[in-house]
C-alpha positions in Angstrom: 116.1 120.2 95.0 114.7 117.9 91.9 116.4 114.8 93.3 115.3 115.2 96.5 111.5 115.9 95.8 111.3 112.6 93.3 113.0 110.8 96.3 110.4 111.6 99.1 108.0 111.6 96.6 108.8 107.9 95.6 109.1 107.2 99.9 105.6 109.2 99.9 103.6 106.7 97.7 104.6 103.8 99.5 103.4 104.9 102.6 100.2 106.0 101.1 99.9 102.5 99.6 100.7 101.0 103.1 97.7 103.3 104.4 95.7 102.8 101.6 95.4 99.0 102.0 94.7 99.0 105.5 91.5 101.9 104.6 90.2 100.3 102.2 89.5 97.1 104.2 88.3 99.6 107.0 85.3 101.6 103.9 84.1 98.1 103.0 81.9 97.1 106.4 79.6 100.1 105.9 79.1 100.1 102.2 78.8 96.1 102.3 76.5 95.5 105.1 75.5 99.2 106.5 72.0 99.0 104.5 71.4 95.8 105.9 72.1 96.1 109.5 69.9 99.8 109.5 67.1 97.3 107.9 67.3 95.0 110.6 67.2 97.3 113.5 64.8 99.4 111.8 62.6 97.5 110.6 62.1 99.8 107.7 63.2 99.5 103.9 62.5 103.1 103.6 65.3 103.8 106.3 67.8 101.4 104.6 69.5 104.4 103.0 70.4 106.0 106.3 73.8 104.6 107.1 74.9 105.7 103.9 73.5 109.3 104.6 75.1 109.3 107.9 78.5 108.3 107.4 78.6 110.2 104.2 77.3 113.3 106.6 80.6 112.3 109.1 82.7 112.2 106.2 81.5 115.6 104.7 82.3 117.1 108.4 85.7 115.0 108.7 87.0 116.3 105.1 86.5 120.0 106.4 87.9 118.8 109.5 91.1 116.7 108.0 91.7 119.5 104.9 91.8 122.5 107.8 94.2 120.3 110.0 96.4 119.1 106.8 96.0 122.7 106.0 98.1 124.2 109.7 99.7 120.6 110.5 100.6 118.8 106.9 99.2 115.3 105.5 100.4 112.9 108.3 98.8 114.4 111.5 95.4 115.1 109.3 95.6 111.5 107.5 96.4 110.1 111.1 93.7 111.8 113.3 91.1 110.7 110.4 91.5 107.4 110.4 91.9 107.0 113.9 87.9 108.9 114.2 87.1 106.3 111.7 88.3 103.6 114.0 86.3 104.8 117.1 83.3 105.2 115.0 83.2 101.5 113.8 83.7 100.2 117.9 80.5 102.9 118.3 78.7 100.4 115.4 79.7 97.0 117.2 78.5 98.5 120.1 75.1 99.5 119.1 74.7 96.2 117.3 75.3 94.4 120.2 73.0 96.1 122.4 70.4 97.1 119.9 70.9 100.9 120.9 69.8 102.8 117.7 70.5 105.9 118.5 74.5 104.8 119.1 74.1 103.4 116.2 73.2 106.6 114.3 76.2 108.5 116.5 78.5 105.5 115.3 77.9 105.5 111.9 78.5 109.5 111.6 81.9 109.2 113.1 82.9 106.2 111.2 82.2 108.6 108.2 85.8 110.1 109.5 87.9 107.1 107.9 85.9 107.1 104.4 86.8 111.0 104.2 90.5 110.1 105.3 90.5 107.1 102.7 89.6 109.6 99.9 91.8 112.6 100.9 94.7 110.5 101.1 94.8 110.6 97.4 95.9 114.0 97.8 98.7 113.2 99.8 100.0 111.4 96.4 99.9 114.8 94.4 102.0 117.0 96.8 105.4 116.5 95.3 104.3 115.5 91.6 104.2 117.5 88.8 101.6 118.3 86.6 102.7 115.5 83.9 102.5 112.9 86.7 99.5 113.7 88.7 96.9 111.5 87.3 98.9 108.5 87.9 99.9 109.9 91.4 96.1 110.2 92.0 96.0 106.4 91.1 98.4 105.0 92.8 96.7 106.1 96.0 93.5 104.8 94.9 94.5 101.5 93.4 96.6 100.5 96.5 92.8 101.1 98.4 91.4 97.8 96.3 93.3 95.1 98.5 91.8 95.8 101.3 88.2 97.1 100.0 87.5 93.8 97.7 88.9 91.4 100.6 86.8 93.3 103.5 83.2 92.4 101.6 84.1 88.5 100.4 84.9 88.2 104.1 81.5 88.9 105.2 80.3 85.2 105.7 83.7 84.4 107.9 83.5 88.1 110.1 79.7 87.2 110.8 80.2 84.1 112.3 83.4 85.5 114.1 80.9 87.7 115.2 78.2 85.3 116.3 81.4 83.2 118.2 81.6 86.5 120.1 78.3 87.0 120.8 77.5 89.9 118.6 75.1 89.9 116.3 76.6 88.5 112.8 76.3 91.9 110.8 78.0 93.5 113.0 81.6 91.1 112.0 82.7 93.6 109.1 82.9 96.7 111.5 85.6 94.8 113.7 87.5 94.7 110.8 86.8 98.3 110.0 87.8 99.3 113.8 91.4 97.3 113.5 92.0 98.5 110.1 91.3 102.0 110.2 93.7 102.2 113.8 96.2 100.5 111.9 96.1 102.7 108.6 96.6 106.2 111.3 99.3 104.4 113.1 101.0 103.6 109.7 100.7 107.2 108.2 101.3 109.3 111.6 104.6 107.2 111.8 105.8 106.7 108.6 104.9 109.8 106.5 108.2 112.0 107.2 109.0 114.1 105.6 105.3 115.4 105.1 104.8 115.8 101.5 102.5 119.0 101.9 105.3 120.7 103.9 108.1 119.8 101.7 106.2 121.4 99.0 105.5 124.5 100.4 109.4 124.3 101.3 110.7 123.9 97.6 107.9 126.0 95.9 108.7 129.4 97.3 107.3 130.6 94.1 104.5 128.8 93.0 102.8 129.0 89.3 99.7 130.3 88.6 97.1 127.8 88.8 95.4 126.3 85.6 92.2 127.7 84.4 93.3 131.1 85.8 96.4 132.7 83.7 97.4 135.6 84.9 95.6 135.7 88.2 96.5 137.9 90.8 96.6 137.7 94.8 98.8 135.8 97.3 99.3 131.6 97.0 96.9 131.1 99.2 93.8 133.0 97.6 94.7 131.7 94.1 92.6 129.0 92.9 91.7 128.5 89.0 88.3 127.7 87.6 89.2 124.0 86.8 88.7 123.3 91.0 85.1 124.3 90.6 84.6 121.8 87.2 86.8 119.3 89.0 84.5 119.1 92.0 81.2 119.2 90.0 82.6 116.2 88.5 83.2 114.4 91.5 79.8 115.5 92.8 78.1 114.0 90.2 79.6 110.6 89.8 79.3 110.4 93.8 75.6 111.0 93.7 74.9 108.4 91.0 77.6 105.7 92.7 76.4 106.2 96.2 72.4 105.7 95.2 72.6 102.8 93.6 75.2 101.3 95.5 73.2 101.6 98.5 70.5 99.9 97.5 71.8 97.1 95.5 72.3 95.3 98.7 68.3 95.3 99.4 67.8 94.5 95.6 69.3 91.7 95.8 68.0 90.0 99.3 64.6 91.0 98.3 65.7 88.6 95.0 66.7 85.6 97.0 70.2 86.3 96.6 72.6 85.0 100.2 75.2 87.4 101.6 77.9 85.6 100.1 76.5 86.5 96.4 76.2 90.4 98.2 79.7 90.8 99.5 80.5 89.3 95.9 78.9 91.7 93.8 79.7 94.6 96.3 83.7 93.7 96.3 83.7 93.6 92.3 82.0 97.0 92.3 84.5 98.3 94.9 87.3 96.5 92.6 85.9 98.3 89.6 86.1 101.4 91.7 89.9 101.1 92.7 91.3 98.6 90.4 91.1 100.4 86.9 93.2 103.6 88.6 96.7 102.9 87.4 95.0 103.1 84.0 92.9 105.9 84.6 95.7 107.8 85.8 97.9 107.6 82.5 94.6 108.4 80.4 94.3 111.4 82.3 97.7 112.1 82.1 98.1 111.1 78.3 94.4 112.6 76.8 93.7 115.0 79.3 90.9 115.6 82.4 88.1 116.4 80.0 87.8 113.2 78.1 88.4 111.2 81.0 85.4 113.0 82.7 83.1 112.5 79.6 83.9 108.5 79.7 82.9 108.8 83.5 79.3 109.9 82.1 78.7 107.6 79.5 79.9 105.1 81.4 77.6 105.5 84.5 74.6 105.9 82.1 75.6 102.2 81.1 75.6 100.9 84.3 72.3 102.5 84.9 71.0 101.4 82.4 72.0 97.3 82.7 70.9 97.6 86.2 67.1 98.9 85.1 67.2 96.5 82.4 68.7 93.2 84.6 66.5 90.5 86.0 66.4 90.8 90.0 67.4 87.1 89.5 70.6 87.7 87.4 74.2 87.3 89.6 75.7 88.0 86.2 74.0 91.4 85.5 74.1 92.2 88.5 78.2 92.2 88.8 78.3 93.8 85.4 76.3 97.0 86.7 77.7 97.4 89.9 81.6 96.7 88.2 80.7 99.9 85.5 79.2 102.2 88.3 82.6 101.7 90.1 84.7 102.2 87.4 82.1 105.5 85.9 83.3 106.4 89.8 86.8 105.9 89.1 87.0 107.6 86.1 85.2 110.9 87.3 87.3 110.8 91.1 90.7 110.5 89.4 89.8 113.3 86.2 87.8 115.8 88.8 90.8 115.3 91.8 93.6 116.4 89.0 91.4 119.0 87.7 91.3 120.3 91.3 94.9 119.7 91.9 96.2 121.6 88.4 93.9 124.5 89.8 95.4 125.2 93.3 99.1 125.7 95.1 100.6 123.9 97.8 99.7 127.4 100.0 96.1 126.3 99.8 95.5 122.9 98.7 94.6 121.5 101.6 91.8 123.8 102.5 90.3 123.9 98.7 90.6 120.0 98.6 88.7 119.7 102.5 86.0 121.7 101.2 85.4 120.1 97.5 85.1 116.8 99.2 83.1 118.3 101.9 80.2 118.7 98.9 81.3 115.4 97.6 80.3 113.9 100.6 77.2 116.0 101.0 76.1 114.7 97.9 76.8 111.5 98.8 74.6 111.4 101.5 72.2 112.8 99.9 72.1 110.3 97.1 72.3 107.8 100.2 69.5 109.1 101.8 66.8 109.8 99.1 67.7 106.3 97.3 65.6 104.0 100.2 62.7 106.9 99.4 63.0 106.4 95.6 62.7 102.4 95.6 60.2 102.2 98.3 58.2 104.9 96.4 58.6 103.7 92.9 61.4 101.0 92.0 65.6 99.8 91.5 65.2 100.6 87.7 63.9 103.9 88.1 66.5 104.6 90.5 69.7 103.2 88.4 68.2 104.9 85.3 67.9 108.2 87.0 71.2 107.8 88.4 72.8 107.4 85.1 71.0 110.2 83.2 72.2 112.8 86.2 76.1 111.7 85.9 75.8 112.8 82.3 75.1 116.4 83.5 78.8 116.7 84.0 79.3 116.9 80.2 78.0 120.7 79.8 79.6 121.0 83.0 83.2 120.6 81.2 82.6 123.4 79.1 83.1 125.7 81.8 87.3 125.0 81.7 89.2 125.0 78.7 92.1 122.6 79.8 95.2 122.4 77.4 95.7 119.1 75.5 98.7 117.2 77.5 101.8 117.0 75.6 
């Protein structure tokens, strides 16, 4: 039985890696040029945060639906459908930009958010068959594989813009052309190759699942039992998401105001996304070796450092913007992996997709709030106030950790 579990786990991780490489290229479009496209079409900086709010709201609904669909039909179906929906949304954004249709842009960005949610939900597929001592590393494999596509996407802004112009489209629609193809390919890879389904196999093998961590001696059916660590993990992910999305959303607008070109914006966002995903193997190892709580505290401190650097950096300093945004991505990475591990520890195969989907709804809604308010905050105050405020907010996760008493990993 254990040999079969290990063999399927290795195959699952390989398929997830392939899907995440493609999915990463898809999510980069909205992050890099979404705010700039909205500013161009709406003619208002105060509404530049609307795209992030819309596709994160869309990702909230998608997280719920993908979680429920996975609960019923397994990871393969849930993740495949989610990525294909994201592709449809990206096509809609391209059409909206070509026809200068703001209503279509808003609807399409909402649907495009399904790809973002699915890209994050895929991290759970790598944990279904992993034991408690390797869950951090299993999560990290799914996340780090996003790096190739996610970093390449922003750095292709200029050539993709040229391609869009050649096709008679606005240059800012170019990255969404890539997103449409990448998300569709990711969905097809998962639907075709994620066999046997890791979640369904985990349920088959775990006939009598153990009590979730953080809830010793809990009673009730496996589908009902959820440990306290799930709520703490959710809090960590929500706070780090708000801080990260708020600053990330307004950074391209801030840089453009200080004379930086699209290539420099793409470089900064590309390195930011590298900071979000590339450290994952090390983060996963730290989570497994030193514990979820230690890494979560580090997340709050790194996000505070990012906020301080972004708030004090001169607007024309490309180097300091890179430092601030890389730290922003790293802090998010530390928070996401430690929080996700706490959630997986506190759930069972019988209830995991439902609980994970519900938590990712909260994470997405918090991102929508951060993205939607970020433009208004900058318009009313400054980018520096936004950055410092986001860093201070992230520190609130530290007292939340007192609610769980995680045993130190061996």
